[in-house]
C-alpha positions as CSV (number, residue, x, y, z in Angstrom):
1,M,-10.7,-3.9,86.3
2,K,-8.1,-5.5,84.3
3,T,-6.8,-8.3,86.7
4,K,-11.5,-8.9,87.2
5,I,-12.1,-9.6,83.3
6,K,-8.6,-11.2,82.9
7,H,-10.6,-13.8,86.0
8,I,-13.1,-14.3,84.1
9,F,-11.9,-14.8,80.8
10,Q,-9.5,-17.9,83.4
11,I,-13.0,-19.4,84.4
12,I,-15.0,-19.2,81.0
13,T,-11.7,-21.1,79.1
14,S,-11.6,-23.7,81.9
15,K,-12.0,-26.8,81.2
16,T,-14.0,-27.1,83.7
17,F,-16.2,-24.9,83.0
18,L,-16.2,-26.1,79.3
19,G,-17.3,-30.0,80.8
20,A,-20.1,-28.2,82.8
21,L,-21.6,-26.2,79.6
22,A,-21.4,-29.3,77.8
23,F,-22.8,-31.6,79.9
24,S,-25.3,-28.9,80.5
25,V,-25.8,-28.5,76.5
26,A,-26.6,-32.6,76.0
27,L,-29.0,-33.0,79.4
28,W,-30.8,-29.7,77.4
29,L,-31.0,-32.0,74.2
30,Y,-31.5,-35.0,75.7
31,I,-35.1,-33.6,77.7
32,T,-35.6,-31.4,74.6
33,L,-35.2,-34.7,72.0
34,N,-37.5,-37.4,74.1
35,T,-40.0,-34.7,75.0
36,E,-43.4,-34.9,73.3
37,F,-44.6,-32.0,71.2
38,V,-46.8,-31.0,68.4
39,S,-45.8,-29.6,65.2
40,F,-46.2,-29.8,61.6
41,V,-43.9,-31.9,59.0
42,K,-44.3,-31.6,55.5
43,V,-44.6,-35.1,53.5
44,P,-44.4,-35.6,49.4
45,L,-48.0,-36.6,47.8
46,V,-47.5,-38.8,45.6
47,V,-51.6,-39.6,43.5
48,K,-51.3,-42.3,40.9
49,L,-54.1,-42.6,38.4
50,P,-55.3,-45.4,35.8
51,E,-53.1,-45.5,32.7
52,D,-55.8,-43.6,30.9
53,K,-56.1,-41.2,33.3
54,S,-54.3,-37.5,34.5
55,I,-54.6,-34.7,36.9
56,E,-55.6,-31.7,34.6
57,K,-55.3,-29.0,37.4
58,P,-52.1,-28.9,39.6
59,I,-52.3,-30.1,42.7
60,P,-49.9,-29.6,46.4
61,K,-46.3,-31.3,45.7
62,F,-46.4,-32.1,49.5
63,V,-49.2,-32.2,52.9
64,S,-48.5,-30.9,55.7
65,V,-49.2,-33.7,58.4
66,E,-49.9,-32.1,62.4
67,I,-48.0,-34.8,64.8
68,R,-48.0,-35.3,68.7
69,A,-44.0,-37.1,68.8
70,T,-40.6,-36.7,70.9
71,G,-38.2,-33.8,69.2
72,W,-36.8,-36.9,68.1
73,Q,-38.8,-37.9,66.2
74,I,-39.9,-34.8,64.6
75,F,-36.5,-34.3,63.5
76,N,-36.2,-37.3,61.9
77,L,-39.1,-36.5,60.2
78,K,-38.0,-33.3,59.3
79,Y,-34.2,-33.9,58.6
80,L,-33.2,-37.5,58.6
81,N,-36.2,-39.3,57.4
82,T,-36.6,-39.1,53.1
83,S,-38.7,-41.8,52.9
84,A,-42.5,-41.1,54.4
85,E,-44.7,-39.6,52.0
86,C,-48.5,-40.1,51.0
87,N,-49.2,-42.5,48.3
88,I,-52.5,-42.3,47.2
89,N,-52.6,-45.1,44.7
90,L,-56.2,-45.2,42.8
91,S,-54.4,-47.0,39.5
92,T,-57.0,-50.0,40.4
93,Q,-59.9,-47.9,40.5
94,K,-62.0,-47.7,37.8
95,I,-62.9,-43.9,37.0
96,E,-65.7,-42.6,35.1
97,D,-66.2,-38.9,36.5
98,T,-63.6,-35.7,35.4
99,S,-64.0,-35.2,39.2
100,L,-62.5,-36.6,42.1
101,V,-62.5,-35.7,45.8
102,V,-59.7,-37.6,48.8
103,D,-61.0,-36.8,51.7
104,R,-58.8,-36.4,54.7
105,S,-59.5,-39.8,56.3
106,D,-58.3,-40.8,52.8
107,I,-55.7,-38.7,53.4
108,I,-54.6,-39.9,56.3
109,K,-55.1,-43.7,55.8
110,N,-52.4,-43.9,52.8
111,L,-49.4,-42.0,55.1
112,G,-46.7,-44.2,55.1
113,N,-42.7,-44.5,56.5
114,M,-43.8,-42.0,59.0
115,G,-42.9,-44.3,62.3
116,N,-44.3,-44.5,65.7
117,V,-46.0,-40.7,65.7
118,Q,-49.6,-40.0,66.5
119,T,-51.5,-37.9,63.4
120,M,-53.6,-35.7,64.0
121,D,-54.4,-34.1,61.0
122,V,-53.4,-32.8,57.5
123,V,-53.8,-29.6,55.2
124,P,-54.7,-29.8,53.2
125,Q,-58.4,-32.0,54.5
126,S,-59.4,-32.4,51.0
127,L,-57.9,-33.5,47.1
128,D,-60.2,-31.9,44.7
129,L,-58.4,-34.0,41.7
130,T,-60.0,-32.7,38.0
131,L,-59.1,-35.4,36.0
132,G,-59.3,-35.9,32.3
133,K,-57.7,-38.1,28.8
134,I,-54.0,-39.3,28.7
135,G,-52.2,-37.6,25.9
136,E,-48.1,-38.4,25.0
137,Y,-45.9,-35.9,22.6
138,T,-42.8,-35.8,21.9
139,V,-40.8,-32.6,22.6
140,L,-37.2,-30.4,21.8
141,V,-35.7,-30.0,24.5
142,K,-34.8,-26.4,25.5
143,P,-31.7,-25.5,27.1
144,N,-32.3,-22.7,29.9
145,V,-28.5,-22.1,30.5
146,E,-26.1,-18.6,30.7
147,I,-22.8,-19.2,29.4
148,N,-20.2,-16.6,29.6
149,P,-16.6,-17.1,28.7
150,S,-13.9,-16.3,29.8
151,Q,-12.3,-13.1,29.0
152,G,-9.9,-14.1,25.3
153,Y,-12.6,-16.9,24.4
154,L,-15.6,-17.4,23.0
155,M,-18.8,-20.4,22.6
156,V,-18.6,-21.7,19.5
157,G,-22.2,-22.9,17.9
158,D,-25.6,-23.5,20.0
159,I,-25.5,-25.3,23.0
160,K,-27.0,-28.9,22.4
161,T,-28.3,-31.8,24.5
162,N,-28.3,-35.4,24.2
163,P,-31.2,-36.4,24.4
164,A,-32.3,-33.6,22.3
165,L,-36.1,-34.5,21.9
166,V,-38.1,-35.7,25.0
167,T,-41.2,-37.5,25.7
168,I,-44.1,-35.7,27.7
169,R,-47.4,-37.2,28.9
170,G,-50.0,-36.0,30.9
171,N,-53.3,-34.2,30.4
172,D,-53.9,-34.6,26.8
173,K,-55.9,-30.5,27.0
174,K,-53.1,-29.0,29.2
175,I,-49.7,-30.6,27.4
176,R,-51.5,-30.7,23.8
177,G,-49.9,-27.3,22.6
178,I,-46.2,-27.7,24.1
179,N,-43.5,-27.4,21.4
180,S,-40.4,-27.6,23.8
181,W,-39.4,-28.5,27.3
182,K,-36.9,-26.2,29.4
183,T,-34.3,-27.5,31.1
184,E,-33.4,-26.1,35.0
185,Y,-31.8,-22.4,34.8
186,R,-28.1,-23.2,35.3
187,I,-25.9,-20.2,34.7
188,F,-21.6,-20.6,34.0
189,N,-19.4,-18.1,34.6
190,D,-15.8,-17.6,33.5
191,V,-15.5,-20.2,31.1
192,D,-12.1,-21.4,29.3
193,E,-12.9,-24.9,27.9
194,P,-15.9,-26.8,26.5
195,I,-19.0,-28.2,29.0
196,N,-20.1,-31.3,29.0
197,V,-22.5,-31.5,32.2
198,K,-25.6,-33.4,33.8
199,I,-28.5,-30.8,33.8
200,P,-32.0,-31.4,35.5
201,L,-34.9,-31.1,33.1
202,S,-37.7,-28.4,35.0
203,D,-39.9,-29.8,36.4
204,T,-42.6,-27.2,37.7
205,L,-45.6,-29.7,36.5
206,T,-44.0,-32.5,38.0
207,N,-48.1,-34.2,38.9
208,I,-49.8,-32.9,35.4
209,I,-46.8,-33.9,33.8
210,K,-44.5,-37.0,33.1
211,L,-41.2,-36.9,31.4
212,S,-38.8,-39.8,29.8
213,A,-36.1,-38.1,31.0
214,K,-35.7,-36.8,34.4
215,E,-32.0,-35.1,33.2
216,V,-30.3,-34.5,29.6
217,M,-26.1,-34.5,29.4
218,M,-25.7,-30.2,28.0
219,N,-22.9,-30.0,25.4
220,A,-21.3,-26.2,24.7
221,D,-18.1,-26.0,22.8
222,V,-16.1,-23.1,24.4
223,Q,-12.8,-22.1,22.7
224,K,-10.0,-19.9,22.7
225,I,-11.0,-17.2,20.4
226,A,-8.6,-16.9,17.2
227,E,-8.1,-14.4,14.5
228,I,-7.0,-15.4,10.8
229,T,-5.6,-13.5,7.6
230,I,-6.4,-14.9,4.1
231,K,-4.8,-12.9,1.5
232,D,-5.6,-12.8,-2.6
233,V,-9.6,-14.5,-2.3
234,P,-10.9,-14.0,-6.1
235,L,-13.8,-12.5,-6.6
236,Q,-16.7,-14.2,-8.3
237,F,-19.3,-12.6,-10.7
238,E,-22.8,-14.3,-10.6
239,G,-25.7,-13.9,-12.6
240,A,-25.1,-13.4,-16.6
241,D,-21.6,-12.2,-18.2
242,L,-20.7,-8.9,-17.7
243,P,-20.4,-6.3,-20.2
244,A,-16.8,-6.0,-22.4
245,R,-17.8,-2.4,-21.1
246,H,-17.5,-2.9,-18.1
247,S,-15.0,-3.1,-15.0
248,V,-14.8,-4.0,-11.7
249,A,-11.8,-3.7,-9.7
250,P,-9.7,-5.2,-7.1
251,Q,-10.5,-9.0,-8.1
252,L,-8.5,-10.4,-5.3
253,F,-9.4,-9.9,-1.4
254,D,-8.1,-9.9,2.2
255,I,-10.1,-11.2,4.4
256,T,-9.9,-10.9,8.1
257,L,-12.2,-13.9,10.3
258,R,-12.4,-14.6,13.5
259,G,-13.4,-17.8,15.4
260,G,-12.9,-20.7,17.7
261,I,-9.1,-21.6,17.7
262,H,-9.6,-25.1,16.9
263,E,-12.1,-24.3,13.8
264,I,-9.8,-21.6,12.1
265,T,-7.3,-25.3,12.8
266,N,-9.4,-26.7,10.7
267,L,-10.7,-24.4,8.2
268,D,-11.1,-25.0,4.7
269,Y,-10.5,-22.3,2.5
270,D,-13.3,-23.0,0.0
271,D,-16.2,-22.3,1.8
272,I,-15.1,-19.0,1.8
273,T,-16.8,-17.2,-0.9
274,I,-16.5,-13.3,-2.0
275,S,-18.9,-11.8,-5.1
276,I,-21.1,-9.8,-6.7
277,N,-23.8,-9.8,-9.0
278,T,-23.6,-8.3,-12.5
279,T,-26.8,-7.2,-12.5
280,D,-26.2,-5.4,-9.9
281,I,-22.8,-3.5,-11.7
282,V,-24.4,-3.0,-14.3
283,N,-27.5,-1.2,-12.8
284,D,-25.2,1.0,-10.7
285,A,-24.8,4.8,-10.6
286,T,-22.4,5.3,-8.3
287,G,-19.3,3.5,-9.4
288,L,-19.1,1.9,-5.5
289,L,-20.4,-1.8,-4.9
290,K,-20.0,-3.7,-1.8
291,P,-19.5,-6.9,-2.6
292,V,-21.6,-9.9,-0.4
293,V,-18.9,-12.1,1.6
294,K,-19.9,-15.8,2.5
295,V,-18.1,-17.6,6.0
296,P,-18.2,-21.1,7.2
297,Q,-20.7,-20.7,10.3
298,H,-19.4,-20.3,13.1
299,F,-16.6,-17.1,12.2
300,K,-17.3,-13.4,12.2
301,L,-15.7,-11.3,9.6
302,I,-14.3,-8.8,11.1
303,G,-12.2,-7.8,7.9
304,L,-12.5,-7.1,4.2
305,N,-9.4,-5.8,2.2
306,P,-10.5,-3.0,0.3
307,P,-14.0,-3.2,2.0
308,Y,-15.9,-1.8,-1.6
309,L,-15.2,-2.6,-5.3
310,T,-14.5,0.2,-7.8
311,H,-16.4,0.1,-10.8
312,T,-16.4,1.9,-14.2
313,V,-17.8,2.3,-17.7
314,R,-15.8,2.3,-20.8
315,R,-17.4,4.9,-23.2
316,T,-17.6,3.6,-26.9
317,M,-17.2,5.2,-29.9
318,D,-20.9,5.8,-30.2
319,Y,-21.6,7.2,-27.6
320,L,-18.3,9.4,-27.6
321,S,-20.0,10.6,-30.9
322,R,-23.3,11.4,-30.2
323,L,-21.7,13.8,-27.5
324,K,-20.2,16.3,-29.7
């Protein structure tokens, strides 16, 4: 049995067998690619309208064209030919109505760059166009992006785009309430450096809305996490002067911040304040007060030592005499 298996393996791996197999495959491909078939191919649909008109209801992005052609021609249209399209040019027509029908014959007539194939039918067999007044608005670009920094890193600030605004143009009824436009969704994992990449804008309504840009530059600042402790930050009093018999302690604090390493390197200590309103001190009945800490943008307060103020009221002689 082992001898037979070995003999079969030797036959399969022999040059003669492999050559015959390659010839058979090549012959089959030649015959298949030169035989005529009936098949459907998808072709991009482009509708050009007069400058003052726009499409209100979405239309298909593609039309399916039934063709009779050789296998090679079908393969070429499906996988190699990127110039084939159905281009319906209505830009020079005077259109008064709010609706227009493009029939089967017009769709077929406007097929271009299809090569020497026989067109038999199209799907859909007609286009019902609902038209309206054109509108143009400038809107904010909204990054549809998820960024997950590597361990020990963080994102500093917000994700930014350049340009930050784009102009949208299309059916006024459809775009009037739009105030932002998303990018395509992207996710970035294990990021350990700033991101500066081009990202396409969403084209979900490409047949209705035209954008002034197809893509934007996206920027996100990712930095290594760092911490810093600043000693003896003074307490500041806000509001009226503190009455003489009230006192608070301490008046110097240690503060610990977390942020990006470049942000900490350029930290301005004058931007850090620890304060308490004197009205809160006077109205306090507990003896403990929490100060208000303000730190620069993009920093996180992770420690304040001590975390509270102790408030004491010195009793006057008049008050002590009333107690007797």
